[in-house]
C-alpha positions, 0 to 999 in steps of 0.5 A: 273231480273231473269225470270220475278222476279225483284231482289233487290240490296243486295239479295243473291241467294243460288243455290243448284242444280248440274249444269254446273260449267261454266254456274253457274260461268257466272250466278253468274257473271251476277247477281253480275253485277246487285248488286245480290250475288250468291252462287253455293252451291252443296250439297252431301248427300241423302234426309235422310243425309240432314234431319239428318243435316249430308250433305256436302256443297261445295260452290263457290262465294264471301267469305263474302257471304259464311260466311254470309250463313254459318248458313243457311247451318249448318241447314242441313249440318255438313261439309261446304267448301268454294271452291272459286269463281263462279262455284267452288262449282259445279266443286267440286260436279262434281269431288266428283261424279266421286269419288263416282261413281268409288268407287261403280264400284270398290265395285261391282267388288270386290263383284263379285271377292269375289264370284268367290273365293268362299268368302261369302258376309258376310266375304267380308263385314266384311273385307272391313268395318274393312280395310277401 
């Protein structure tokens, strides 16, 4: 039972939300006890990236369920990664979001320092693109 919805044994729930990893792991275990498969399949990428089929999926759950869901993921994602048991996809999403946030902060700092050193944004951007 999920809310008021009765789920058939053998059904699969693919949860693409970004949630708390331990709660997602507990939810997966609860569903598994009732014979329902679960993947926490977090997605990296903007709406545009998803529409273009270039998102990244990082999923946790049972490997056979992930393998069976791969064709669904490939309708909107390029790289897909099996991360481990329930909650593992959510854990990786938190790490990826941290890395992206740090990169953005560093980029803002680099732009500010460049301006202080009288380096034009155009020159900075050209240099950053070719050196990364």
